[in-house]
C-alpha positions, 0 to 999 in steps of 0.5 A: 199773176199778182192777183193769183198770188194774192188770192192764193194767200187768202187761206193762210191769212184767214187761218192765222190764230183764229182771225177771219176777214171778209170779203175774201178778197178785200180790194182798194176801197172796200169794207173789211169785216174782221173777226176774232174768236174772242174779244175785245182786242185793240189793233192798228189798221192803216195807221188808225186805231181799230178796236175789236168788240167783246164779240171779236168783231171789227169794221174798217175800210181799205183806202182807195189809194191803197196799192194791191199787195199786203197790209198789216193788221197789228195788235197792241201785243205786237202780233201782225197779221198779213192781209192781201189786198187784191186789184180792183178796176173802177169805171170812169164817167163824164157828167154835165152839171150847172157851171156854178158847181164846177166854177163857184161864183165868188159870193159862195166861196165863203159858204163853201169854205165854212161847210168844208170846215164843219165837215172836217169837225164833224168827221173828226167826232169819235164815240162809242160804237152804236151799230151791231150786225148787218147794215140796211140799204138806205132806199128800196130802189136799184143802184145806179152810178157805182162807187169809185167812178172817176168823173169828169164835170163839164170837161174840167173838174175831176173827182172820184165818186165816193158813194153809191147812187140809188134810183130815187125820184124826188120824195122817195123815202130815205132811211138809216142804214143802222143805228146812229146820232144825226150830226148833220141835217141841213142844206149845203152847197154841193151835197144839197140837203145832207144827213150825216149819221155817226155809228161810232168809232169814227164810222159815218153814213152820209145821204145827199141831195135830199129834198126833206128832212125827217130828223134833227141834228142831235137825235138818235135814230134806230136801223131802217128809221126814215130820216129824209126824202130823196130829191135833186138838190146840190150838184146833181144831173137829176133826182137820186140818193147818193149814199156814202160810208166813211171810216176815220176818213176813208170811204168804203164801197157801199154795195160790198158793205150792204152784202157783208154777212155778220156773225149772229 
């Protein structure tokens, strides 16, 4: 009944003073593309600043922990738009990995802490928007493990899969999903070979378990430019590419992002 109520509210939400959004039924963990007839405009979404560009476009995420219901999109002029959030069911999974990735040995704890601090600093970066238009798949291979899966490692550690896995034998070419600056291109304990691109306004793409890098930190890359080669480094069960997208601390479902239709 709740899902039916939410879906029936969609035309009203989309029809208010020219505001449109997609997907038509955003869900916890999904991206959400907002469109206005004109821009720019300043708004707030999930207590985070959301800027509409001159062409009236803004991209955000719906947090995985958000409950189905209605969320407000608030503009600086005080106008509030109600955005219905639908229910969504994610899978569960069980994986076995080397014990050192579930209970890290004492000698690597300092490294893990340093890497956590580095990632916190990187994801606090805020720069001008670099992307425009649709996002490209990082590899020309099928998807395997989906976003949002609740995983149990070795029967103990539980986590949420905050990305989309691509089937990718070691050495498969990995490309940038969109224009961005390389903030990280290095080996890390859990991520293995790790690249992070900054696309601006708190939007980042993440590429993990890589075997080689084609870019250096600080470089600016174009959409679909080769940035790395896939591998089996870090906490993995075999070779693949883990692709993640984060917006201001919230991870979004990459497959939905790749399928969004942007205005020309």
